[in-house]
C-alpha positions as CSV (number, residue, x, y, z in Angstrom):
1,M,-171.5,192.5,-9.4
2,A,-173.7,189.3,-9.3
3,W,-170.7,187.2,-8.3
4,Q,-169.7,187.8,-4.7
5,F,-166.4,186.7,-3.1
6,L,-166.7,185.3,0.4
7,S,-164.0,184.5,2.9
8,A,-163.8,183.5,6.6
9,G,-164.0,186.2,9.2
10,S,-166.2,188.5,7.3
11,T,-168.8,185.9,6.4
12,P,-168.4,182.8,8.6
13,A,-172.0,181.8,8.5
14,E,-172.1,181.6,4.7
15,L,-168.9,179.5,4.6
16,G,-169.9,176.9,7.2
17,S,-173.5,176.7,8.2
18,K,-174.9,176.0,4.7
19,H,-173.1,172.7,4.6
20,P,-173.3,170.7,7.8
21,L,-170.9,168.2,6.4
22,L,-168.1,170.8,6.1
23,H,-165.5,170.6,8.8
24,S,-162.6,173.0,9.7
25,L,-159.8,173.0,12.2
26,N,-159.8,176.8,12.6
27,G,-163.2,178.2,11.6
28,F,-162.4,178.0,7.8
29,I,-159.7,180.7,8.1
30,G,-158.3,181.3,4.6
31,R,-161.1,179.6,2.8
32,Q,-162.1,181.4,-0.5
33,T,-165.3,180.9,-2.4
34,W,-167.5,182.7,-4.9
35,E,-171.3,182.7,-4.9
36,W,-173.8,184.1,-7.4
37,H,-176.2,186.7,-6.0
38,A,-178.2,188.3,-8.8
39,E,-178.7,191.6,-6.8
40,A,-175.2,191.8,-5.3
41,G,-173.5,195.2,-5.8
42,T,-175.0,198.4,-7.2
43,P,-176.3,198.8,-10.7
44,E,-173.2,200.8,-11.5
45,Q,-171.0,198.0,-10.3
46,R,-172.9,195.4,-12.3
47,L,-172.5,197.5,-15.4
48,R,-168.8,198.0,-14.7
49,A,-168.4,194.2,-14.3
50,E,-169.8,193.7,-17.8
51,Q,-167.5,196.3,-19.2
52,L,-164.5,194.5,-17.6
53,R,-165.6,191.2,-19.1
54,K,-166.0,192.7,-22.5
55,G,-162.7,194.4,-22.2
56,F,-160.9,191.2,-21.5
57,T,-162.6,189.4,-24.4
58,N,-161.7,192.1,-26.8
59,N,-158.0,191.9,-25.8
60,R,-157.9,188.1,-25.0
61,H,-155.2,187.1,-27.5
62,E,-152.9,189.9,-26.4
63,Q,-153.5,189.7,-22.6
64,K,-154.3,186.1,-21.6
65,H,-154.2,186.5,-17.8
66,S,-157.0,188.1,-15.9
67,S,-156.3,190.8,-13.4
68,D,-158.8,190.0,-10.6
69,E,-160.9,193.0,-11.7
70,L,-164.1,191.5,-10.2
71,L,-162.4,191.1,-6.8
72,R,-161.1,194.6,-6.9
73,L,-164.5,195.9,-8.0
74,Q,-166.1,194.3,-4.9
75,Y,-163.8,196.5,-2.7
76,A,-164.1,199.6,-4.9
77,D,-165.6,201.7,-2.1
78,K,-162.8,200.8,0.3
79,I,-160.2,201.6,-2.4
80,E,-161.8,204.9,-3.2
81,S,-161.7,206.0,0.4
82,K,-158.3,204.6,1.3
83,A,-156.1,206.5,3.8
84,H,-153.3,207.4,1.3
85,T,-153.3,207.9,-2.4
86,L,-150.5,207.7,-4.9
87,P,-148.9,211.0,-5.9
88,T,-150.0,212.1,-9.4
89,S,-147.4,214.7,-10.3
90,P,-144.7,213.6,-12.8
91,L,-141.5,212.1,-11.4
92,P,-138.6,214.5,-11.4
93,P,-135.5,213.6,-13.4
94,G,-132.9,211.4,-11.7
95,S,-133.5,209.4,-8.5
96,P,-136.7,210.2,-6.6
97,E,-136.3,211.9,-3.2
98,A,-137.0,209.8,-0.1
99,E,-140.2,211.7,0.6
100,R,-141.6,210.9,-2.9
101,V,-140.7,207.2,-2.4
102,E,-142.5,207.2,1.0
103,E,-145.6,208.7,-0.6
104,H,-145.7,205.9,-3.1
105,L,-145.2,203.3,-0.4
106,K,-148.0,204.7,1.7
107,G,-150.3,204.7,-1.3
108,A,-149.4,201.1,-2.3
109,I,-149.8,199.8,1.3
110,S,-153.2,201.6,1.7
111,F,-154.4,200.0,-1.6
112,Y,-153.1,196.5,-0.5
113,E,-154.8,196.8,2.9
114,C,-158.2,197.3,1.1
115,L,-157.9,193.8,-0.3
116,Q,-156.9,192.1,2.9
117,Q,-159.6,189.9,4.4
118,E,-160.8,190.0,8.0
119,D,-159.0,186.7,8.7
120,G,-155.7,188.4,7.7
121,H,-155.0,186.8,4.3
122,W,-154.9,188.4,0.8
123,P,-157.0,186.5,-1.8
124,G,-156.1,186.0,-5.4
125,D,-156.6,184.0,-8.6
126,Y,-154.5,180.8,-8.8
127,G,-155.8,179.6,-12.1
128,G,-154.1,179.0,-15.5
129,P,-154.1,175.2,-16.2
130,M,-156.7,174.2,-18.8
131,F,-156.9,170.5,-17.9
132,L,-158.4,170.8,-14.4
133,M,-162.0,171.8,-14.9
134,P,-162.7,169.0,-17.5
135,G,-162.0,166.3,-14.9
136,L,-164.3,167.9,-12.4
137,L,-167.1,168.2,-15.0
138,I,-166.7,164.6,-16.1
139,S,-166.7,163.4,-12.6
140,L,-169.8,165.4,-11.6
141,Y,-171.6,164.2,-14.8
142,T,-170.7,160.6,-14.0
143,C,-171.9,160.9,-10.5
144,G,-175.2,162.5,-11.6
145,V,-174.7,165.7,-9.7
146,L,-173.5,168.2,-12.3
147,D,-176.6,170.3,-12.1
148,D,-176.6,170.2,-8.3
149,V,-173.1,171.7,-8.1
150,F,-173.0,173.9,-11.1
151,S,-175.9,176.4,-11.3
152,P,-176.8,177.9,-14.6
153,Q,-174.6,180.9,-13.7
154,H,-171.6,178.6,-13.0
155,K,-172.1,177.0,-16.4
156,L,-172.4,180.2,-18.3
157,E,-169.4,181.7,-16.6
158,H,-167.2,178.7,-17.5
159,I,-168.4,178.8,-21.0
160,R,-167.3,182.4,-21.0
161,Y,-163.9,181.2,-19.8
162,L,-163.6,178.6,-22.6
163,R,-164.5,181.2,-25.3
164,N,-161.9,183.6,-23.8
165,H,-159.1,181.0,-23.9
166,T,-159.6,179.3,-27.2
167,N,-156.5,179.7,-29.3
168,K,-156.6,181.3,-32.7
169,D,-156.3,177.9,-34.4
170,G,-159.4,176.7,-32.6
171,G,-157.7,174.5,-30.1
172,F,-156.9,174.8,-26.4
173,G,-153.6,174.6,-24.6
174,L,-152.3,172.8,-21.5
175,H,-152.5,176.2,-19.9
176,I,-153.9,179.6,-21.0
177,E,-150.5,180.8,-22.3
178,G,-149.7,177.6,-24.2
179,P,-150.2,176.5,-27.8
180,S,-153.0,174.1,-28.6
181,T,-152.6,170.4,-27.6
182,M,-154.7,167.3,-28.0
183,F,-155.0,167.1,-24.2
184,G,-156.3,170.6,-23.8
185,T,-158.5,170.7,-26.9
186,V,-160.3,167.3,-26.5
187,L,-161.0,167.8,-22.7
188,N,-162.2,171.4,-23.1
189,Y,-164.4,170.4,-26.1
190,V,-165.9,167.8,-23.8
191,S,-166.4,170.4,-21.1
192,A,-168.3,172.7,-23.5
193,R,-170.6,169.8,-24.5
194,L,-171.2,168.8,-20.9
195,L,-172.2,172.4,-20.1
196,G,-174.7,172.4,-22.9
197,V,-172.8,174.1,-25.8
198,S,-174.1,172.7,-29.1
199,A,-171.8,170.6,-31.3
200,E,-172.6,173.1,-34.1
201,D,-171.4,176.1,-32.0
202,P,-168.5,177.8,-33.9
203,M,-166.2,177.2,-30.9
204,C,-166.9,173.4,-30.9
205,E,-166.7,173.2,-34.7
206,A,-163.3,174.8,-34.6
207,A,-162.0,172.6,-31.8
208,R,-163.4,169.4,-33.5
209,K,-161.7,170.4,-36.8
210,W,-158.4,170.8,-34.9
211,I,-158.9,167.3,-33.3
212,H,-159.8,165.6,-36.5
213,A,-156.9,167.1,-38.4
214,R,-154.6,165.2,-36.0
215,E,-156.3,161.8,-36.4
216,G,-158.7,162.0,-33.5
217,A,-159.1,162.0,-29.7
218,H,-157.4,158.6,-29.3
219,W,-154.1,160.5,-29.8
220,I,-154.6,162.3,-26.5
221,T,-152.2,161.8,-23.6
222,S,-152.6,159.2,-20.9
223,W,-154.4,161.5,-18.4
224,G,-156.8,162.5,-21.2
225,K,-157.4,158.8,-22.1
226,F,-158.3,158.2,-18.5
227,W,-160.9,160.9,-18.3
228,L,-162.4,159.9,-21.7
229,A,-162.6,156.3,-20.5
230,V,-164.4,157.4,-17.3
231,L,-167.0,159.3,-19.4
232,G,-167.4,156.2,-21.6
233,V,-166.1,157.7,-24.8
234,F,-162.8,155.8,-24.9
235,S,-162.1,152.2,-24.3
236,W,-160.3,151.1,-21.1
237,D,-158.4,148.8,-23.5
238,G,-156.8,151.9,-24.9
239,L,-155.0,152.8,-21.6
240,N,-151.7,151.6,-20.4
241,P,-152.3,149.7,-17.1
242,M,-152.6,151.5,-13.7
243,P,-152.9,148.4,-11.5
244,P,-154.0,149.0,-7.9
245,E,-151.9,146.0,-7.0
246,M,-148.8,148.2,-7.0
247,W,-150.0,149.4,-3.6
248,L,-149.5,145.9,-2.3
249,L,-145.8,145.8,-3.1
250,P,-143.3,145.8,-0.2
251,Y,-142.1,149.2,0.8
252,S,-138.9,148.4,2.6
253,S,-135.8,149.3,0.7
254,W,-134.0,146.0,1.6
255,T,-136.4,144.2,-0.8
256,G,-135.0,146.1,-3.8
257,I,-138.5,146.3,-5.3
258,G,-139.4,148.6,-2.5
259,Y,-137.8,151.4,-4.3
260,L,-140.6,151.0,-6.9
261,H,-143.4,151.3,-4.4
262,P,-145.7,154.3,-5.1
263,G,-145.3,155.4,-1.5
264,R,-141.8,156.6,-2.6
265,F,-143.2,158.7,-5.4
266,W,-143.5,162.5,-5.2
267,C,-146.7,163.1,-3.2
268,H,-148.5,164.9,-6.0
269,C,-147.7,162.1,-8.4
270,R,-148.7,159.2,-6.0
271,M,-151.9,161.0,-4.8
272,V,-153.1,161.3,-8.4
273,Y,-152.2,157.7,-9.5
274,L,-153.7,156.3,-6.2
275,P,-157.3,157.1,-7.1
276,M,-156.6,156.6,-10.8
277,S,-155.6,153.0,-10.0
278,Y,-158.9,152.5,-8.2
279,V,-161.0,153.7,-11.0
280,Y,-158.9,151.8,-13.5
281,G,-159.1,148.6,-11.4
282,R,-162.9,148.8,-11.3
283,R,-163.3,150.1,-14.9
284,G,-165.4,152.9,-13.4
285,T,-167.5,154.3,-16.3
286,C,-170.3,156.8,-16.7
287,R,-173.7,155.3,-17.7
288,E,-174.3,155.7,-21.4
289,T,-176.4,158.8,-22.4
290,E,-177.4,160.5,-25.6
291,L,-174.5,162.9,-25.0
292,T,-171.8,160.2,-24.6
293,Q,-173.2,158.4,-27.6
294,S,-172.8,161.6,-29.6
295,L,-169.3,162.3,-28.3
296,R,-168.1,158.9,-29.5
297,K,-169.0,160.2,-33.0
298,E,-167.8,163.7,-32.6
299,L,-164.3,163.1,-31.1
300,Y,-163.1,160.7,-33.8
301,P,-162.8,161.1,-37.6
302,V,-163.3,157.3,-38.0
303,S,-165.8,154.9,-36.6
304,Y,-165.5,154.4,-32.9
305,D,-165.7,150.6,-33.3
306,S,-162.9,150.6,-35.9
307,I,-160.2,152.1,-33.5
308,D,-157.3,149.9,-32.7
309,W,-157.3,150.4,-28.9
310,N,-154.2,148.4,-28.3
311,A,-152.3,150.7,-30.6
312,A,-154.0,153.7,-29.0
313,R,-152.3,153.0,-25.7
314,N,-149.0,154.5,-27.0
315,Q,-150.3,157.0,-29.5
316,V,-149.8,160.7,-28.5
317,A,-150.1,163.7,-30.7
318,K,-146.8,165.4,-31.5
319,E,-148.1,168.7,-29.9
320,D,-148.4,166.9,-26.6
321,L,-145.3,164.7,-26.4
322,Y,-143.0,166.4,-23.9
323,Y,-141.8,163.2,-22.3
324,P,-141.8,160.3,-24.7
325,H,-141.9,156.7,-23.3
326,P,-138.6,155.0,-23.1
327,L,-138.4,151.4,-24.4
328,I,-138.5,150.0,-20.8
329,Q,-141.9,151.6,-20.3
330,D,-143.4,150.0,-23.4
331,V,-142.1,146.6,-22.4
332,L,-143.5,147.0,-18.8
333,W,-146.9,148.3,-20.0
334,W,-147.2,145.4,-22.5
335,A,-146.5,142.8,-19.8
336,L,-149.0,144.4,-17.4
337,Y,-151.5,144.8,-20.3
338,K,-151.4,141.1,-20.9
339,A,-151.7,140.3,-17.2
340,E,-154.7,142.6,-16.7
341,N,-157.3,140.0,-17.8
342,L,-156.1,137.7,-15.0
343,L,-156.2,140.4,-12.4
344,L,-159.6,141.9,-13.3
345,G,-162.2,140.6,-10.8
346,S,-159.7,138.5,-8.9
347,W,-159.2,138.2,-5.2
348,L,-155.9,140.0,-5.5
349,R,-157.7,142.9,-7.3
350,K,-160.3,143.1,-4.6
351,T,-157.7,143.2,-1.9
352,A,-155.8,145.9,-3.8
353,L,-158.9,148.0,-4.3
354,A,-159.7,147.9,-0.6
355,E,-156.1,148.9,0.3
356,V,-156.3,151.9,-2.1
357,M,-159.6,153.1,-0.6
358,K,-158.0,153.1,2.8
359,H,-155.4,155.6,1.6
360,I,-158.0,157.6,-0.3
361,H,-160.2,158.0,2.9
362,Y,-157.1,158.9,4.9
363,E,-156.2,161.6,2.5
364,D,-159.7,163.0,2.5
365,E,-160.1,163.0,6.2
366,N,-156.7,164.5,6.9
367,T,-157.3,167.4,4.5
368,R,-161.0,168.0,5.5
369,Y,-161.8,166.8,1.9
370,V,-159.8,169.6,0.3
371,D,-157.0,167.1,-0.7
372,I,-153.5,167.9,-1.8
373,G,-154.6,169.3,-5.2
374,P,-157.5,169.6,-7.7
375,V,-156.8,166.5,-9.7
376,N,-156.7,164.0,-6.8
377,K,-159.5,165.8,-5.1
378,V,-161.8,165.2,-8.0
379,I,-160.8,161.5,-8.6
380,N,-161.0,160.8,-4.8
381,M,-164.5,162.1,-4.9
382,L,-165.3,159.9,-7.9
383,C,-163.8,156.9,-6.0
384,C,-166.0,157.6,-3.0
385,W,-169.1,157.7,-5.2
386,M,-168.1,154.4,-6.9
387,E,-167.6,152.8,-3.5
388,N,-171.0,154.0,-2.3
389,P,-173.0,156.8,-4.0
390,D,-174.9,157.5,-0.7
391,S,-171.8,157.6,1.5
392,E,-171.0,160.5,3.8
393,A,-167.5,160.6,2.3
394,F,-168.9,161.4,-1.2
395,K,-171.3,164.0,0.3
396,R,-168.4,165.7,2.2
397,H,-166.5,166.2,-1.0
398,L,-169.2,168.2,-2.7
399,P,-169.1,171.5,-0.8
400,R,-165.3,171.5,-0.9
401,I,-165.3,171.7,-4.7
402,H,-166.0,175.4,-4.3
403,D,-162.6,175.9,-2.6
404,Y,-161.0,175.3,-6.0
405,L,-163.3,177.6,-8.1
406,W,-162.4,181.2,-8.9
407,V,-164.3,183.9,-10.8
408,A,-162.6,186.8,-12.7
409,E,-163.3,188.9,-15.7
410,D,-162.3,186.1,-18.0
411,G,-164.8,183.7,-16.4
412,L,-165.0,180.8,-14.0
413,K,-162.0,178.6,-13.7
414,M,-160.6,175.7,-11.5
415,Q,-157.4,176.7,-9.7
416,G,-154.2,174.7,-9.4
417,Y,-154.6,174.6,-5.6
418,N,-157.2,175.9,-3.1
419,G,-155.3,179.1,-3.2
420,S,-151.9,180.5,-2.1
421,Q,-153.0,182.2,1.0
422,L,-150.2,181.5,3.4
423,W,-147.5,181.9,0.8
424,D,-148.8,185.3,-0.3
425,T,-149.4,186.5,3.2
426,S,-145.9,185.5,4.4
427,F,-144.3,187.6,1.6
428,A,-146.7,190.5,2.3
429,V,-145.6,190.6,5.9
430,Q,-141.9,190.7,4.9
431,A,-142.6,193.5,2.4
432,L,-144.7,195.6,4.8
433,A,-142.2,195.3,7.6
434,E,-139.4,196.2,5.2
435,A,-141.1,199.4,4.4
436,E,-140.7,200.6,8.0
437,L,-143.9,202.6,8.0
438,P,-145.7,201.3,11.1
439,D,-148.4,204.0,11.2
440,V,-149.6,202.9,7.8
441,S,-148.9,199.1,7.9
442,N,-149.5,198.0,11.5
443,N,-153.2,197.2,11.1
444,A,-152.5,195.0,8.1
445,L,-149.5,193.4,9.9
446,R,-151.7,192.6,13.0
447,K,-154.3,190.8,10.9
448,A,-151.7,189.0,8.9
449,H,-149.9,187.9,12.1
450,E,-153.2,186.4,13.3
451,F,-153.6,184.6,10.0
452,I,-150.0,183.1,10.1
453,H,-150.6,182.1,13.7
454,N,-153.9,180.4,12.8
455,T,-152.6,178.7,9.7
456,Q,-149.6,176.9,11.2
457,V,-150.0,173.1,11.4
458,I,-150.0,172.3,15.1
459,E,-150.7,168.6,15.1
460,E,-149.6,165.6,13.0
461,A,-151.9,163.8,10.6
462,Q,-153.5,160.7,11.9
463,P,-151.0,158.1,13.0
464,P,-149.3,155.9,12.0
465,L,-147.7,158.3,9.5
466,S,-145.5,155.6,8.0
467,K,-148.5,153.4,7.0
468,Y,-149.8,156.2,4.8
469,Y,-146.3,157.4,3.6
470,R,-146.7,160.9,5.3
471,H,-143.9,163.1,6.3
472,V,-144.0,164.9,9.7
473,S,-146.2,168.0,9.7
474,K,-146.3,169.5,13.2
475,G,-144.9,173.0,13.1
476,A,-144.9,173.4,9.3
477,W,-146.9,175.8,7.3
478,P,-148.9,174.8,4.2
479,F,-149.1,176.7,0.9
480,S,-152.7,177.7,1.4
481,T,-154.8,176.9,4.5
482,R,-154.5,174.9,7.7
483,D,-157.5,172.7,6.6
484,H,-155.5,171.7,3.6
485,G,-152.6,171.0,5.9
486,W,-149.9,169.4,3.7
487,P,-146.5,170.7,4.9
488,I,-144.1,172.2,2.3
489,S,-140.5,173.2,2.9
490,D,-140.4,176.7,1.4
491,C,-143.8,177.6,2.7
492,S,-142.7,176.6,6.2
493,A,-139.6,178.6,5.7
494,E,-141.4,181.7,4.6
495,G,-144.0,181.3,7.3
496,L,-141.2,181.0,9.9
497,K,-139.4,184.1,8.5
498,A,-142.6,186.1,8.7
499,A,-143.3,184.9,12.3
500,L,-139.7,185.8,13.4
501,L,-140.0,189.2,11.8
502,L,-143.3,190.0,13.4
503,A,-141.8,188.9,16.8
504,T,-139.4,191.9,16.5
505,L,-142.2,194.4,16.3
506,P,-144.2,195.8,19.2
507,A,-146.8,193.3,20.4
508,D,-149.3,196.0,21.3
509,Q,-149.2,197.0,17.6
510,V,-149.0,193.7,15.7
511,G,-150.1,191.1,18.2
512,A,-148.4,188.6,20.5
513,S,-145.6,186.5,19.1
514,I,-146.1,182.8,18.2
515,P,-144.9,180.7,21.1
516,Q,-141.3,179.7,20.7
517,E,-142.2,176.0,21.1
518,R,-144.1,176.2,17.9
519,L,-141.2,177.8,16.2
520,F,-139.0,175.0,17.4
521,D,-141.4,172.6,15.8
522,C,-141.0,174.3,12.5
523,V,-137.3,174.1,12.7
524,N,-137.6,170.4,13.4
525,V,-139.6,170.1,10.1
526,L,-137.1,172.2,8.1
527,L,-134.2,170.1,9.3
528,S,-136.1,166.9,8.5
529,Y,-136.4,167.9,4.8
530,Q,-132.7,167.8,4.0
531,N,-131.8,165.1,1.5
532,W,-128.6,163.1,1.0
533,D,-127.3,165.8,-1.4
534,G,-127.7,168.6,1.1
535,G,-130.7,170.1,-0.7
536,M,-134.4,170.3,0.4
537,A,-137.3,168.9,-1.6
538,T,-140.9,170.1,-1.5
539,Y,-143.2,168.1,0.7
540,E,-141.0,165.2,1.7
541,N,-137.5,163.8,1.3
542,T,-136.5,162.2,-1.9
543,R,-137.5,158.6,-1.3
544,S,-136.1,156.8,-4.4
545,F,-133.6,157.1,-7.2
546,H,-133.9,159.8,-9.8
547,K,-133.6,157.2,-12.5
548,L,-137.1,156.1,-11.5
549,E,-138.2,159.0,-13.8
550,M,-137.9,156.6,-16.7
551,L,-141.2,155.1,-15.5
552,N,-143.0,158.5,-15.8
553,P,-146.1,157.6,-17.8
554,S,-147.6,161.0,-18.2
555,E,-146.1,162.1,-21.6
556,T,-147.0,165.7,-20.7
557,F,-145.2,166.4,-17.4
558,G,-141.5,165.9,-16.6
559,D,-139.8,165.2,-13.3
560,I,-142.9,164.1,-11.4
561,I,-142.0,160.6,-10.1
562,V,-139.8,161.5,-7.1
563,D,-139.4,164.6,-5.1
564,Y,-136.1,166.4,-6.0
565,S,-134.0,168.9,-4.2
566,Y,-134.6,172.4,-5.4
567,V,-132.8,175.7,-5.2
568,E,-136.0,177.5,-4.1
569,C,-136.8,175.1,-1.3
570,T,-133.2,174.9,-0.1
571,G,-132.6,178.6,-0.3
572,A,-135.8,179.5,1.6
573,C,-135.0,176.9,4.3
574,M,-131.4,178.3,4.6
575,Q,-132.7,181.9,5.1
576,A,-135.3,180.8,7.6
577,L,-132.8,178.8,9.7
578,I,-130.3,181.7,9.7
579,S,-133.1,184.1,10.8
580,F,-134.1,181.6,13.5
581,G,-130.5,181.2,14.7
582,K,-130.2,184.9,15.2
583,A,-133.3,185.0,17.4
584,H,-132.7,181.7,19.2
585,P,-128.9,181.2,19.1
586,T,-128.8,178.2,21.5
587,H,-131.5,176.0,20.0
588,R,-130.0,173.1,18.1
589,R,-127.1,175.3,17.1
590,K,-124.7,172.6,16.0
591,E,-127.4,170.8,13.9
592,I,-128.4,174.0,12.2
593,K,-124.8,175.0,11.4
594,E,-124.2,171.6,9.9
595,S,-127.4,171.7,7.9
596,L,-126.5,175.2,6.5
597,D,-123.0,174.1,5.5
598,W,-124.4,171.1,3.6
599,A,-127.2,173.2,2.0
600,E,-124.8,175.9,0.9
601,S,-122.7,173.2,-0.8
602,F,-125.7,172.0,-2.6
603,I,-126.6,175.5,-3.8
604,R,-123.1,176.0,-5.1
605,S,-123.1,172.6,-6.8
606,I,-126.2,173.2,-8.9
607,Q,-125.3,176.7,-10.2
608,K,-125.0,176.7,-13.9
609,P,-121.8,177.8,-15.8
610,D,-123.5,181.0,-16.9
611,G,-124.1,181.9,-13.2
612,S,-127.8,181.1,-13.1
613,W,-130.0,178.6,-11.2
614,Y,-132.9,176.8,-12.8
615,G,-136.1,177.5,-10.9
616,S,-138.8,174.9,-11.0
617,W,-141.6,176.6,-9.1
618,A,-142.0,179.9,-11.0
619,V,-140.5,181.5,-14.1
620,C,-137.7,180.5,-14.0
621,F,-134.0,181.4,-14.1
622,T,-134.9,184.8,-12.6
623,Y,-136.8,183.0,-9.8
624,G,-134.0,180.5,-9.2
625,C,-131.4,183.3,-9.0
626,W,-133.5,185.1,-6.4
627,F,-133.2,182.1,-4.1
628,G,-129.7,181.1,-5.1
629,I,-128.1,184.5,-4.6
630,G,-130.4,185.2,-1.6
631,S,-129.3,182.0,0.2
632,L,-125.6,182.7,-0.3
633,A,-126.0,186.4,0.7
634,S,-127.7,185.3,3.9
635,R,-124.5,183.6,5.0
636,G,-122.4,186.8,4.4
637,N,-121.4,186.2,0.9
638,T,-121.3,189.2,-1.4
639,Y,-120.6,190.3,-4.9
640,D,-117.1,191.4,-3.8
641,N,-116.1,188.3,-1.9
642,D,-117.9,185.4,-3.6
643,P,-117.4,184.4,-7.3
644,A,-120.7,182.5,-7.2
645,V,-122.7,185.5,-6.1
646,R,-120.9,187.6,-8.7
647,R,-121.7,185.2,-11.5
648,G,-125.3,185.1,-10.4
649,C,-125.6,188.9,-10.4
650,E,-123.8,189.2,-13.8
651,F,-126.3,186.7,-15.2
652,L,-129.2,188.8,-14.1
653,L,-127.6,192.0,-15.3
654,S,-127.1,190.4,-18.8
655,K,-130.9,189.8,-19.0
656,Q,-131.9,193.3,-18.0
657,G,-133.9,195.1,-20.7
658,E,-133.3,198.5,-22.1
659,D,-136.3,199.8,-20.1
660,G,-134.5,198.7,-16.8
661,G,-136.8,195.7,-16.2
662,W,-136.8,192.0,-16.7
663,G,-139.2,189.8,-18.7
664,E,-138.6,186.1,-18.8
665,S,-141.0,183.8,-20.6
666,Y,-142.6,180.6,-19.2
667,L,-140.9,178.9,-22.1
668,S,-137.7,178.9,-20.0
669,C,-139.3,176.3,-17.8
670,E,-140.1,174.0,-20.8
671,K,-136.9,174.5,-22.8
672,K,-134.6,174.8,-19.8
673,V,-132.8,177.8,-21.4
674,Y,-133.5,181.4,-20.7
675,C,-136.2,182.7,-23.0
676,Q,-137.0,186.4,-23.2
677,L,-140.6,187.7,-23.6
678,E,-141.2,189.3,-26.9
679,E,-143.4,191.9,-25.1
680,G,-140.5,193.1,-23.0
681,S,-140.3,193.5,-19.2
682,H,-143.0,192.8,-16.7
683,I,-143.5,193.6,-13.0
684,V,-143.1,190.1,-11.6
685,N,-139.6,189.6,-12.8
């Protein structure tokens, strides 16, 4: 194997004691890391791992997603000796008999139980984006610790990943499924060079040819411009301003300008632009090296000194331009650009930088240095280093980097979160309980119950919440781990549904129920998420106007400025509140009824004329319909008595393939119309 997966419960010493600066609220439950051990596994397993890697590479343009084969290989002995196996005889014609279905369920549950960790969660790959690892590598190189964090094996494994996910035209996409973009190609070219790949390597030559054919790296998107400027291979004059002074604006709505305060932005947006503004405000730049000097020549088909950096601020390659700047943005950036020389080094700038660092430290400390996501985690770390390279804050960041790294047969990648542990486990509980095979599933349910119990957020972030623009957390469930701790509406809903379902099963078989006071806390959080339109957003309420999206500076990402109400979040919360009401009919009964009525109206109002709902958090209309129809059905609405349910079902039936399955493409998310996969149906849909 060589690479070994580690999680809490089975290996607590490895996860904690090696790094005395690591801190956890619950003994690192849910934490997932990979370590290199040259002698790990048997010779046969190490040979099999190489075969799996070669198999992926040989098929990389047809099958771009890995299948977590290395994780499964680590548990091969358990899988081989599992209690129940799948039947191998051919299925008889017509509908299978109940006994045959039960045999398949027992085999599937036994297999799934083999992958469950001792702390109760199921691990898995949450990779896919191609723009995350470059920021980490640039930051580590800038801080001078790249070789300390990335061993030779880490470097080789990510180079494998880059080679596996190069597109046929030589470029790299925004994500592994996507066509080549300047953002993806430039940053992953830089990654390869930072890891020691030669500029004459065929992969680098092909990527450089792609970049030069589109006029050069100064046509990269704003996030890419930021990372290149940090590395010292792009002028800070080529960026539209990200002034830290925006954090000194008044927040109160009565001021009018308070609606523009970044504290009203969607949390993922503001937590990225928060540290970006600090780095921009300080012009934080890597020291010049032979490599950065060389990259200045490699990335541009013209002389570096001849580039018009003022023009470069608004130059974006056509392959990347998903969200063009409206005129109001160009005017705003021009005005701020002209004012920047007055602000740089001023008393106001120093005050703003100090304020920004307060918020960065708050975020780090309240997430145990995991942070809300991989982008702000890396830039927060960079800010701590810029503030003080010898600080404890910077040192605490380093071991938590590994929470975001994942190894599979396609290589080493950086995940879009520190995992989806709570989310996956909550759905696993619901599926296992639905199977009604307690003799087979109770052991897995007991461990999952313990994980859900230990992952609930049971205290607020540090007060005062309002000063740091945080929503209430106590009682919620996060997407991943309690150490991460950011509350999310649909994760809280699914966690609550799982907890309520487990409470109906015998305690001597699946463990004691979560105390009802903690369930009441979760209901309080769910009710607090409801927006003025009746819907629920993700982490917080919608705090400003949707029209603020006209200030979205990213070019690549849409709908990121404010938190919107979504069918998925609203539907999940509705189903959880209904389940809770059945178990605890007297608790806040009137409020829950009013909330459900309001939420149902929202669900109905956003249904599209063709019967579908647009899903924002998975692919896409199929996913939206799951929550739209499910939420209406949870209130007693059916195909026969509700036209909205009927239209939703008819939409899904219209997309069913000849093989009986569904196969929606990720392009539906981008184009906002249903797009069918050319390959046909797949298991997820």
